[in-house]
C-alpha positions in Angstrom: 31.3 23.9 85.6 30.4 23.4 82.1 31.9 20.3 80.1 33.5 22.7 78.1 35.9 24.6 81.1 38.1 23.1 82.9 39.0 23.4 86.3 41.7 25.9 87.4 45.1 24.0 87.3 45.7 26.0 90.8 44.1 28.3 93.2 46.3 31.0 91.7 44.8 30.8 88.1 41.2 30.8 89.8 42.2 33.6 91.3 43.0 35.4 88.5 40.4 34.6 86.3 37.8 35.6 89.0 39.8 39.3 89.2 39.7 38.9 85.7 35.7 38.1 85.6 34.5 40.3 88.4 36.5 43.2 86.7 34.6 42.6 83.0 31.3 42.6 85.3 31.9 46.4 86.7 32.7 47.1 83.5 29.8 45.8 81.5 27.3 47.1 84.3 29.3 50.7 83.6 28.8 50.4 80.0 25.2 49.1 80.5 24.0 51.9 82.1 26.5 54.7 79.6 24.8 53.3 77.1 21.1 53.1 78.8 21.9 56.9 79.2 23.0 58.0 75.6 20.3 56.3 74.2 17.9 57.9 77.2 19.0 61.6 76.1 18.9 61.1 71.9 15.4 59.9 72.6 14.8 62.9 74.3 16.2 65.3 72.1 13.7 63.4 69.2 10.9 64.4 71.6 12.1 67.8 71.9 12.1 68.6 68.3 9.0 67.3 67.9 7.4 69.1 70.5 9.4 72.1 69.1 7.6 71.8 65.5 4.4 70.6 66.7 1.9 72.9 65.4 4.4 74.9 63.4 2.5 75.3 60.0 5.9 74.7 58.3 7.0 71.3 59.2 6.1 68.7 56.5 5.0 65.7 56.3 7.4 63.6 55.8 9.2 65.3 59.2 5.8 64.6 60.9 6.0 60.9 60.3 9.6 60.6 59.8 10.5 62.0 63.1 8.4 58.9 65.3 9.6 56.1 62.7 13.3 57.2 63.5 12.2 57.4 67.3 11.0 53.7 67.4 14.2 52.7 64.9 16.3 54.0 67.7 14.1 52.4 70.5 14.5 49.2 68.6 18.2 49.9 68.9 18.6 51.0 72.3 16.5 47.5 73.2 18.6 45.4 71.6 21.7 47.0 73.1 20.4 46.7 76.5 19.3 42.9 76.3 23.0 42.6 75.0 24.3 44.3 77.7 22.4 42.6 80.3 22.8 39.5 79.1 27.0 40.0 79.1 26.1 41.1 82.6 24.9 37.9 83.6 27.3 35.9 81.8 30.0 37.6 83.6 28.7 36.8 87.1 27.7 33.8 86.7 31.4 33.4 85.7 32.9 34.5 88.6 30.2 32.5 90.7 31.4 29.5 88.8 35.1 30.2 89.5 34.2 30.6 93.2 32.4 27.6 93.4 35.1 25.6 91.8 38.3 26.9 92.9 37.7 29.4 95.7 34.9 27.9 97.7 36.7 28.3 100.8 37.8 32.1 100.5 35.2 33.8 98.4 31.3 33.3 98.7 30.5 37.1 97.0 29.0 36.1 94.0 27.4 33.1 95.2 26.0 34.3 98.0 25.1 37.3 95.6 22.8 34.8 93.8 20.9 33.8 97.0 20.4 37.4 98.5 18.9 38.2 95.0 16.7 35.0 94.9 15.3 36.2 98.1 17.0 33.7 100.0 18.3 34.5 103.4 22.1 35.5 103.6 24.5 35.2 106.5 27.5 37.5 106.4 30.4 37.9 109.6 31.2 41.1 110.5 33.5 41.5 113.7 33.0 37.5 114.5 29.1 38.0 114.5 26.7 36.7 111.9 24.5 39.0 110.5 21.5 37.9 108.3 20.5 39.3 105.0 17.2 39.3 103.1 16.6 41.2 99.7 13.1 42.6 100.0 10.3 41.5 97.8 9.8 45.1 96.7 14.1 45.0 95.4 13.2 41.7 93.7 10.5 42.8 92.2 11.5 45.6 90.5 15.0 44.7 88.9 17.1 47.0 86.9 16.4 45.3 83.8 12.7 45.5 84.2 13.0 49.6 84.6 15.1 50.0 81.9 13.3 48.0 79.1 9.5 50.1 80.7 11.5 53.2 79.8 12.1 52.0 76.8 8.4 51.3 76.3 7.3 54.5 77.3 9.3 56.0 74.9 8.3 53.3 72.1 4.7 54.3 72.8 4.9 58.0 72.9 6.1 57.4 69.2 3.3 55.0 68.3 1.0 58.0 69.6 3.0 60.5 67.4 2.2 58.8 64.5 -1.2 58.6 64.7 -2.3 61.6 65.8 
């Protein structure tokens, strides 16, 4: 536990804190992907407008430059919002894990075990009295959601750069 944090006064406090951390974790995950999808749609609209006006003699130079510049600005905001969301997501996961380790370790191991699982270490889960070992594949570990999200943003930014120099 960090130096600034104090251990829960009793197990009930730890349970309430854990429930809050998990709720915020789930909420943040939903918010990250909701914002991501909104930016994806916005960027798709910008590209569609550019595509519809491509080759039109009536399109001004300012529009032909302004649209990709606006798209790049949109990508920058998209990246910053996605980064912030994933940072908060990580914070809530680690907060839940901290509470598990400090106050609930005998009862709850979900986040702590999830950290090991995500790192590719085998974890054991007991179902119907039988231990079952699980391990995340190297492919799943290599293709994290955040990397995929940033790759999509980079593709849009690259398209806008190509549009600028077209």
